[in-house]
C-alpha positions as CSV (number, residue, x, y, z in Angstrom):
1,M,41.3,-36.6,-189.1
2,L,41.0,-37.3,-192.8
3,T,39.1,-35.2,-195.2
4,P,38.2,-36.2,-198.8
5,Y,38.0,-33.6,-201.5
6,R,37.4,-33.5,-205.2
7,R,40.1,-32.3,-207.6
8,H,38.3,-31.2,-210.7
9,K,39.7,-31.9,-214.1
10,K,40.3,-29.1,-216.5
11,G,37.0,-28.5,-218.3
12,C,34.8,-29.7,-215.5
13,K,31.9,-27.3,-214.9
14,F,32.0,-27.8,-211.1
15,T,34.4,-26.1,-208.8
16,S,33.3,-27.2,-205.2
17,R,35.8,-29.5,-203.5
18,R,32.9,-31.2,-201.8
19,H,30.8,-31.8,-205.0
20,K,29.6,-35.4,-205.2
21,G,28.1,-35.8,-208.6
22,C,30.9,-35.5,-211.2
23,G,33.6,-38.1,-212.2
24,C,36.7,-36.1,-211.2
25,P,39.2,-37.9,-208.9
26,I,38.9,-37.8,-205.1
27,W,41.9,-37.0,-202.9
28,V,42.4,-37.1,-199.2
29,Q,44.2,-34.7,-196.9
30,G,44.8,-34.6,-193.1
31,S,46.7,-36.9,-190.7
32,L,46.5,-40.5,-189.8
33,D,48.2,-41.7,-186.5
34,G,50.0,-38.3,-186.4
35,V,51.4,-38.7,-189.9
36,P,50.5,-36.0,-192.5
37,L,48.7,-37.5,-195.5
38,R,47.8,-36.1,-198.8
39,Q,47.2,-38.5,-201.8
40,S,44.8,-39.6,-204.5
41,L,42.4,-42.3,-203.5
42,D,42.1,-43.5,-207.1
43,L,38.3,-43.2,-206.7
44,T,35.6,-41.1,-208.2
45,N,32.6,-42.3,-206.0
46,W,32.2,-40.1,-202.9
47,E,30.5,-42.8,-200.8
48,A,33.3,-45.3,-201.7
49,A,35.9,-42.7,-200.7
50,Q,34.2,-42.1,-197.3
51,R,34.0,-45.9,-196.6
52,R,37.7,-46.2,-197.3
53,L,38.7,-43.4,-195.0
54,R,36.5,-44.7,-192.2
55,D,38.3,-48.1,-192.6
56,W,41.7,-46.4,-192.5
57,E,40.8,-44.5,-189.3
58,I,39.4,-47.6,-187.5
59,H,42.0,-50.2,-188.6
60,G,44.9,-48.2,-189.9
61,K,45.9,-47.8,-193.5
62,E,48.2,-50.8,-193.7
63,N,45.6,-53.1,-192.1
64,A,42.8,-51.9,-194.3
65,P,43.7,-52.9,-197.9
66,T,41.2,-52.6,-200.7
67,L,39.8,-55.7,-202.4
68,L,42.1,-55.3,-205.3
69,E,45.2,-54.6,-203.1
70,A,44.5,-57.8,-201.0
71,T,44.0,-59.8,-204.2
72,E,47.3,-58.5,-205.6
73,R,49.1,-59.5,-202.4
74,F,47.5,-63.0,-202.5
75,I,48.7,-63.4,-206.1
76,A,52.2,-62.3,-205.2
77,D,52.2,-64.8,-202.3
78,A,51.0,-67.6,-204.6
79,T,53.7,-66.8,-207.1
80,A,56.4,-66.6,-204.5
81,N,55.3,-70.0,-203.1
82,G,55.7,-71.6,-206.6
83,R,52.0,-72.1,-207.4
84,A,51.4,-73.3,-211.0
85,N,51.2,-70.6,-213.6
86,D,47.7,-71.8,-214.6
87,T,46.6,-71.3,-211.0
88,V,48.1,-67.8,-210.8
89,R,46.4,-66.9,-214.1
90,K,43.0,-68.0,-212.7
91,Y,43.5,-65.7,-209.7
92,E,44.5,-62.8,-212.0
93,L,41.2,-63.4,-213.8
94,I,39.3,-63.2,-210.6
95,K,41.0,-59.9,-209.8
96,R,39.9,-58.5,-213.2
97,E,36.4,-59.7,-212.5
98,F,36.5,-58.0,-209.0
99,E,37.6,-54.8,-210.6
100,T,34.7,-54.9,-213.1
101,F,32.0,-55.9,-210.6
102,F,33.0,-54.1,-207.4
103,G,35.6,-51.5,-208.3
104,D,38.3,-51.0,-205.7
105,I,36.2,-51.2,-202.6
106,P,37.5,-51.6,-199.0
107,L,38.1,-55.3,-198.3
108,R,36.3,-55.2,-194.9
109,S,33.1,-53.8,-196.5
110,L,32.7,-57.0,-198.5
111,T,29.7,-59.1,-197.2
112,L,28.2,-62.5,-198.0
113,D,25.5,-60.7,-199.9
114,D,28.0,-58.9,-202.1
115,I,29.8,-62.2,-202.9
116,S,26.5,-63.9,-203.6
117,K,25.6,-61.2,-206.1
118,F,29.1,-61.7,-207.7
119,R,28.5,-65.4,-207.8
120,A,25.1,-64.9,-209.5
121,S,26.8,-62.9,-212.3
122,W,28.8,-66.0,-213.5
123,K,27.7,-67.6,-216.7
124,V,29.7,-70.9,-216.2
125,S,29.0,-74.6,-215.7
126,N,28.5,-76.0,-212.2
127,I,31.9,-77.6,-212.1
128,T,33.6,-74.3,-213.1
129,A,31.6,-72.4,-210.5
130,L,32.6,-74.9,-207.8
131,K,36.3,-74.4,-208.6
132,K,35.9,-70.6,-208.6
133,I,34.1,-70.7,-205.2
134,Q,37.0,-72.8,-203.9
135,R,39.5,-70.2,-205.2
136,L,37.4,-67.4,-203.5
137,R,37.5,-69.3,-200.2
138,G,41.3,-69.7,-200.5
139,L,41.7,-66.0,-201.2
140,F,39.6,-64.8,-198.3
141,S,41.1,-67.3,-195.9
142,F,44.5,-65.6,-196.8
143,C,42.9,-62.2,-195.9
144,V,41.4,-63.5,-192.6
145,A,44.8,-65.0,-191.6
146,R,46.4,-61.6,-191.9
147,G,43.7,-59.8,-189.9
148,W,42.3,-57.9,-192.9
149,M,38.9,-59.4,-192.4
150,E,37.0,-60.9,-189.5
151,K,35.2,-63.7,-191.5
152,N,35.5,-65.4,-194.8
153,P,32.4,-64.3,-196.8
154,A,32.8,-67.0,-199.5
155,K,32.3,-69.7,-196.9
156,G,28.6,-68.9,-196.8
157,L,28.2,-69.6,-200.5
158,T,26.2,-72.7,-201.4
159,L,28.3,-75.1,-203.4
160,P,26.7,-76.0,-206.8
161,K,25.8,-79.6,-207.6
162,E,28.6,-81.1,-209.6
163,N,27.1,-82.9,-212.7
164,H,30.2,-85.0,-213.5
165,L,30.1,-86.8,-216.8
166,P,32.2,-89.9,-217.3
167,T,35.5,-89.5,-219.1
168,L,35.3,-90.6,-222.7
169,P,38.5,-91.4,-224.5
170,F,38.7,-91.7,-228.3
171,S,37.7,-95.1,-229.5
172,A,40.0,-97.1,-231.8
173,G,37.8,-96.2,-234.7
174,E,37.9,-92.5,-233.9
175,W,41.7,-92.6,-233.6
176,E,41.9,-94.2,-237.0
177,K,39.7,-91.5,-238.5
178,I,41.9,-88.8,-236.9
179,R,45.1,-90.3,-238.4
180,W,43.3,-90.6,-241.8
181,A,42.2,-86.9,-241.6
182,I,45.7,-85.7,-241.1
183,N,46.6,-86.9,-244.6
184,L,43.8,-84.6,-245.9
185,Y,44.7,-81.6,-243.8
186,P,45.8,-78.7,-246.0
187,D,49.6,-78.6,-246.1
188,R,49.7,-74.7,-246.1
189,P,52.3,-73.5,-245.3
190,V,54.4,-76.4,-246.5
191,G,55.1,-78.7,-243.5
192,R,51.9,-77.7,-241.6
193,R,50.5,-81.2,-242.1
194,H,53.5,-82.9,-240.5
195,Q,53.4,-80.3,-237.7
196,V,49.7,-81.3,-237.0
197,L,50.7,-85.0,-237.0
198,A,53.4,-84.3,-234.4
199,F,51.0,-82.2,-232.3
200,I,48.3,-84.9,-232.3
201,L,50.8,-87.7,-231.4
202,L,52.2,-85.7,-228.5
203,L,48.7,-85.1,-227.1
204,R,47.8,-88.8,-227.5
205,Y,50.9,-90.4,-226.1
206,T,51.9,-88.0,-223.3
207,G,48.6,-86.9,-221.7
208,L,49.8,-83.3,-221.8
209,R,47.3,-80.5,-221.8
210,I,46.9,-78.5,-225.1
211,R,48.7,-75.4,-223.6
212,D,51.7,-77.5,-222.5
213,V,52.0,-79.0,-226.0
214,A,51.5,-75.8,-227.9
215,C,54.3,-74.1,-225.9
216,L,56.6,-77.1,-225.6
217,E,60.3,-76.2,-225.6
218,R,62.8,-78.5,-227.3
219,T,64.9,-78.6,-224.1
220,R,62.1,-80.6,-222.5
221,I,62.8,-83.6,-224.8
222,D,65.9,-85.6,-224.0
223,N,66.9,-89.2,-224.9
224,G,63.4,-90.1,-226.1
225,R,61.7,-88.8,-222.9
226,V,59.7,-85.7,-222.2
227,F,60.0,-83.8,-218.9
228,L,56.5,-83.4,-217.5
229,Y,57.0,-81.5,-214.3
230,T,58.8,-81.5,-211.0
231,Q,57.1,-83.1,-208.0
232,K,56.8,-81.3,-204.7
233,T,59.5,-83.7,-203.4
234,G,61.8,-82.2,-206.1
235,T,61.8,-85.4,-208.2
236,P,61.4,-84.8,-211.9
237,V,58.7,-86.8,-213.7
238,L,59.9,-88.0,-217.1
239,L,57.8,-90.0,-219.6
240,P,59.2,-92.2,-222.4
241,L,57.9,-91.2,-225.8
242,H,56.3,-93.5,-228.3
243,E,58.6,-94.1,-231.3
244,D,56.1,-92.4,-233.6
245,V,56.3,-89.2,-231.5
246,V,60.1,-89.2,-231.5
247,E,60.2,-89.6,-235.3
248,A,57.5,-86.9,-235.9
249,L,59.3,-84.4,-233.6
250,G,62.7,-85.2,-235.2
251,A,61.4,-84.1,-238.6
252,L,60.3,-80.6,-237.3
253,P,62.5,-77.5,-237.8
254,L,65.2,-76.9,-235.2
255,T,63.6,-74.0,-233.3
256,R,63.3,-73.3,-229.6
257,Y,59.6,-74.2,-229.5
258,F,58.1,-77.1,-231.5
259,F,54.7,-75.5,-232.2
260,W,55.0,-71.9,-231.3
261,S,57.0,-69.0,-232.6
262,G,57.7,-67.7,-229.1
263,N,56.3,-64.3,-230.1
264,G,53.0,-62.9,-228.7
265,N,50.8,-64.4,-226.1
266,P,50.8,-68.2,-225.4
267,K,47.0,-67.9,-225.1
268,S,46.9,-66.9,-228.8
269,A,49.0,-69.9,-229.7
270,V,46.6,-72.2,-227.9
271,A,43.6,-70.6,-229.6
272,D,45.3,-71.2,-233.0
273,W,45.8,-74.9,-232.2
274,Q,42.2,-75.2,-231.0
275,R,41.0,-73.9,-234.3
276,T,43.3,-76.4,-236.1
277,L,41.9,-79.3,-234.0
278,R,38.3,-78.3,-234.8
279,K,39.2,-78.3,-238.5
280,L,40.8,-81.7,-238.2
281,F,37.9,-83.2,-236.3
282,S,35.5,-81.8,-238.9
283,I,37.5,-83.5,-241.7
284,A,37.5,-86.8,-239.6
285,G,33.7,-86.5,-239.1
286,I,34.1,-86.4,-235.3
287,T,31.4,-84.1,-233.8
288,N,32.4,-84.2,-230.1
289,G,36.2,-84.0,-230.4
290,H,38.3,-81.8,-228.2
291,A,41.9,-81.8,-227.0
292,H,41.2,-83.1,-223.5
293,R,40.0,-86.4,-225.0
294,F,43.6,-87.2,-226.0
295,R,44.6,-86.8,-222.4
296,D,41.7,-89.1,-221.4
297,S,42.8,-91.6,-224.0
298,F,46.3,-91.6,-222.6
299,A,45.1,-92.2,-219.1
300,V,42.5,-94.9,-219.9
301,E,44.9,-96.9,-222.1
302,L,47.4,-97.1,-219.2
303,L,44.7,-98.2,-216.8
304,L,43.4,-100.9,-219.2
305,K,47.0,-102.2,-219.3
306,E,46.8,-102.4,-215.5
307,V,49.1,-99.5,-214.7
308,S,48.2,-98.4,-211.2
309,L,45.9,-95.4,-210.7
310,E,48.7,-93.9,-208.5
311,N,51.1,-94.0,-211.4
312,V,48.6,-92.6,-213.9
313,A,47.9,-89.7,-211.5
314,T,51.6,-89.0,-211.3
315,F,51.9,-88.8,-215.1
316,L,48.9,-86.5,-215.3
317,G,50.1,-84.3,-212.5
318,N,46.9,-85.0,-210.6
319,T,46.3,-86.1,-207.0
320,I,45.0,-89.7,-206.6
321,R,41.6,-88.3,-205.5
322,V,41.2,-86.3,-208.8
323,A,42.4,-89.2,-210.9
324,E,40.0,-91.6,-209.1
325,K,37.1,-89.2,-209.6
326,H,37.7,-89.1,-213.4
327,Y,39.0,-92.5,-214.2
328,S,38.0,-95.0,-211.5
329,S,35.5,-96.7,-213.8
330,W,38.4,-97.6,-216.2
331,V,40.6,-99.4,-213.6
332,K,40.8,-102.9,-215.0
333,T,41.6,-104.7,-211.7
334,R,38.6,-103.1,-210.1
335,Q,36.3,-104.1,-213.0
336,D,37.7,-107.7,-212.9
337,A,37.0,-107.8,-209.1
338,L,33.4,-106.6,-209.7
339,E,32.8,-109.2,-212.4
340,A,34.3,-112.0,-210.2
341,A,32.0,-110.9,-207.3
342,V,29.0,-111.2,-209.6
343,K,30.1,-114.6,-211.0
344,G,30.7,-115.8,-207.4
345,T,26.9,-115.5,-206.7
346,W,26.0,-117.8,-209.6
């Protein structure tokens, strides 16, 4: 039998080990499956402590992880299986949100109603909410497969309507304005203007995301090509660089990273470059500019030159389904076929 008790901190006015109203830590003592047990529950809420102990007595301690413990194990599994760093970071964000919203509750006590309330607390767009729900379903499927839960509570969530806006690359006129604005960008410290030029050219001619460019290591450039990523088959994906990109990168200082000191958090480096881009777009007079439109410009330019959607998806690191969703309207051969079909009715 397991018995919870309160260990009062020095200075607490209460002394009863069964007191429920203060914020002192709760411990447990007793035996579980014949094994003596005495440890902190890392909880201060009496009802939450009792729920956890009931779960331990019914399912056993190892088969009754808390929500945060289960999420940690899922993240460790995702990391061990080589999931992308960005994906792992998004699950780490969910773990922090769990901790803020639920605390460290027993995993089995989580219901569809609890998850629905958690979903209602999000202040995000529909497309972001859809992706978060998909992550929740993946996380709880992992828990169900290990016998920690009977059902996946996230499967009962209604998927939001995805209001997908068409991809809009920079027009030729906007690209000309951006190149012109670089000449007006403050050259402080000396060399910053050229660094901005190299950054912009890399975004435009590689389709890399802003984080990948901001933290790009010099070792990823070789013989005029940039290493993008390794496919699941183990095949590296290399992209030839435009001569303007090669020239701009060659003029930068010989450091490990092209656009980052290597110190601090990469997230801070990305935020710094986002501020730089906002300033550049302001100088250029472009009101709806953002880094992802360079990626869109890269993809659309390839499609208009009749590069296959499959190859474009490979360069972007996307599945064909994702690439088709965002860029199908720009596939030239498809547009030509539609026009021919219309003309055929004349």
